[in-house]
C-alpha positions in Angstrom: 23.2 -30.9 185.5 20.4 -28.5 184.6 19.0 -28.8 181.1 18.1 -25.5 179.4 16.4 -25.4 176.0 16.5 -22.4 173.8 15.9 -20.9 170.3 16.6 -17.5 168.8 14.4 -15.3 166.6 14.5 -11.9 164.8 11.5 -10.2 166.3 10.3 -6.7 165.5 6.8 -5.1 165.2 7.3 -5.0 161.5 7.5 -8.8 161.0 4.5 -10.5 159.4 4.2 -14.2 159.4 6.8 -16.8 160.6 9.6 -15.3 162.7 12.0 -18.1 161.8 12.7 -17.3 158.2 16.3 -16.2 158.8 17.0 -18.6 161.7 20.0 -20.1 159.9 21.8 -16.8 160.7 21.1 -17.0 164.4 24.3 -18.0 166.3 24.5 -20.4 169.1 25.2 -19.0 172.6 28.9 -19.3 173.2 30.4 -20.3 176.6 32.2 -17.1 177.8 35.5 -18.8 178.9 35.7 -20.8 175.6 35.3 -17.6 173.6 38.0 -15.8 175.6 40.5 -18.6 175.3 39.9 -18.9 171.6 40.3 -15.2 171.1 43.2 -14.4 173.5 44.9 -17.8 174.1 45.7 -19.4 177.4 46.3 -16.3 179.6 47.3 -17.0 183.2 44.2 -15.0 184.2 42.0 -17.6 182.5 43.3 -20.2 184.9 42.2 -18.3 188.0 39.6 -20.4 190.0 37.8 -17.2 190.9 37.4 -16.2 187.3 36.4 -19.7 186.2 33.8 -19.8 188.9 32.5 -16.4 187.9 32.2 -17.3 184.2 30.6 -20.7 184.9 27.3 -21.0 183.1 27.9 -17.7 181.3 27.2 -17.5 177.5 27.8 -14.7 175.0 25.0 -13.9 172.6 26.8 -12.9 169.4 25.8 -10.9 166.3 24.2 -12.9 163.5 25.5 -10.5 160.8 27.9 -7.7 160.1 26.0 -4.5 160.8 26.5 -0.8 161.4 24.6 1.5 163.8 24.6 5.1 162.5 23.3 8.2 164.2 20.9 10.0 161.9 19.6 12.7 164.3 19.4 13.6 167.9 18.9 10.3 169.7 17.9 8.5 166.5 19.8 5.7 164.9 19.5 3.5 161.8 20.9 0.0 161.3 22.4 -1.2 158.0 24.1 -4.3 156.7 27.9 -3.7 156.5 28.3 -6.1 153.5 27.3 -4.7 150.1 24.7 -6.0 147.6 22.3 -7.1 150.4 18.6 -6.6 151.0 17.4 -4.2 153.6 17.5 -5.5 157.1 13.9 -4.5 157.7 11.7 -6.0 158.9 14.0 -8.5 160.6 16.2 -6.0 162.4 15.3 -2.4 163.1 16.1 0.0 165.9 13.5 0.8 168.5 13.7 3.5 171.2 12.0 1.9 174.3 13.0 4.7 176.7 12.6 8.4 176.0 14.9 9.7 178.7 18.7 9.7 178.7 21.0 8.2 181.3 24.3 10.1 181.5 23.8 11.4 178.0 23.2 7.9 176.7 20.1 7.0 174.6 18.3 3.6 175.1 18.0 1.5 172.0 16.5 -1.9 171.2 17.3 -4.3 168.3 14.9 -7.2 168.0 17.4 -10.1 168.3 15.7 -12.3 170.9 16.5 -15.6 172.5 14.1 -17.8 174.5 15.5 -20.0 177.3 13.3 -22.4 179.2 13.9 -25.0 181.9 11.6 -27.5 183.5 11.9 -27.8 187.3 15.4 -26.8 188.2 14.6 -23.3 189.5 17.1 -21.6 187.2 17.6 -17.8 187.4 18.9 -16.2 184.2 20.7 -12.9 184.2 21.2 -10.6 181.2 24.5 -8.7 181.5 27.3 -7.1 179.6 29.6 -9.7 178.1 32.4 -10.1 180.7 35.9 -9.0 179.6 34.7 -7.7 176.2 35.2 -4.0 175.5 31.9 -2.6 174.3 30.8 0.8 173.0 27.5 0.4 174.8 26.0 -0.7 178.1 23.4 -3.4 178.1 20.2 -3.2 180.0 20.5 -5.8 182.8 17.8 -7.9 184.3 17.0 -11.4 185.7 14.1 -13.8 186.1 13.4 -17.5 186.7 13.2 -19.3 183.4 11.7 -22.3 185.2 8.7 -20.2 186.2 8.2 -17.5 183.6 9.0 -17.1 179.9 10.0 -14.0 178.1 12.7 -13.3 175.5 16.0 -11.7 176.1 16.4 -8.5 174.1 19.4 -6.6 172.8 18.5 -3.4 174.7 21.3 -1.1 175.5 22.4 2.5 176.2 24.8 4.1 173.7 26.6 7.4 174.3 25.1 10.2 172.3 28.6 11.5 171.5 29.2 8.5 169.2 28.1 8.7 165.5 28.7 5.1 164.4 29.2 1.7 165.9 30.1 -1.5 163.9 29.7 -5.2 164.8 30.8 -8.2 162.9 29.1 -11.6 162.8 30.3 -13.5 165.9 31.0 -10.4 168.0 29.5 -10.6 171.5 26.4 -8.3 171.9 25.3 -9.3 175.4 25.6 -12.2 177.8 23.3 -14.5 179.8 24.4 -16.1 183.0 22.5 -18.9 184.7 22.3 -19.5 188.4 21.2 -23.1 188.8 21.8 -23.9 192.5 25.4 -24.8 191.9 24.6 -27.1 189.0 26.3 -26.9 185.6 23.9 -26.0 182.8 23.6 -27.7 179.5 22.1 -25.9 176.5 20.2 -27.6 173.7 18.5 -25.9 170.8 14.7 -26.4 170.3 14.3 -27.8 166.8 10.6 -28.7 167.1 8.7 -25.8 165.6 5.4 -26.7 167.4 7.2 -26.5 170.7 8.7 -23.1 169.7 5.2 -21.8 168.8 3.8 -23.0 172.1 6.5 -21.1 174.0 5.9 -18.0 171.9 2.1 -18.2 172.6 2.6 -18.6 176.4 5.2 -15.8 176.4 2.7 -13.4 174.9 0.3 -14.3 177.6 2.9 -13.7 180.2 4.0 -10.3 179.0 0.4 -9.1 178.2 -0.5 -9.6 181.9 1.7 -6.6 182.7 -0.2 -4.3 180.3 -3.6 -5.0 181.9 -2.4 -5.3 185.5 0.7 -3.1 185.9 2.8 -3.2 189.0 2.9 -7.0 189.4 6.0 -8.3 191.1 8.0 -11.2 189.6 6.8 -13.6 192.2 3.2 -12.7 191.5 3.7 -13.3 187.8 5.4 -16.6 188.5 2.3 -17.7 190.4 -0.1 -16.6 187.6 2.1 -18.4 185.0 2.0 -21.8 186.7 -0.6 -23.2 184.3 1.4 -22.1 181.3 4.5 -24.0 182.5 2.3 -27.1 182.9 0.9 -26.7 179.4 4.4 -26.4 177.9 5.9 -29.4 179.7 2.8 -31.6 179.8 
């Protein structure tokens, strides 16, 4: 068994102060197979050993609120709360454009819903992928790194077809998925409740990602090596 600790935050450049003010809206990562069985029942396909193996250690990250993405100009989108009589979602959720170029007529957008996953010593690789077997109006930006050696948040970063004008999500809808490769071990997730531990992880994460700004071109293995002292500080 590989133990993985996590917490989620709303994180945008507009936030001032503590990033956990709306943490009670953050949803727990949901095991993919459990979600699919709850939604669709006991399909014969869900009993397939190959599918079960593929979805092992895969979790959906789901929407914390009902929201609508609306196109307001060429390659520009705004985010609004679908429910009425609510405060503006800024600064907790806003839409960023991290990539200026299009891929197959799809613009790249980012919404600051972040999750941090950390592990001590099990050499766990985390992948960020599209949620398997969920029809999506967008394609997530994929990636992977070792959460036992380097800390950075997941981001809801995705490509959306420019021909669309509006996309809606409800609370609990899958947005993206994370899959853990733990040397054939089953993973167990537990939420980090200790705020001082969270703050320590946020601090070390900032150090990890800032390295790339001042020394661009580093490979992951090189960043893992530079980050060894941070891992020791976190789990001292």
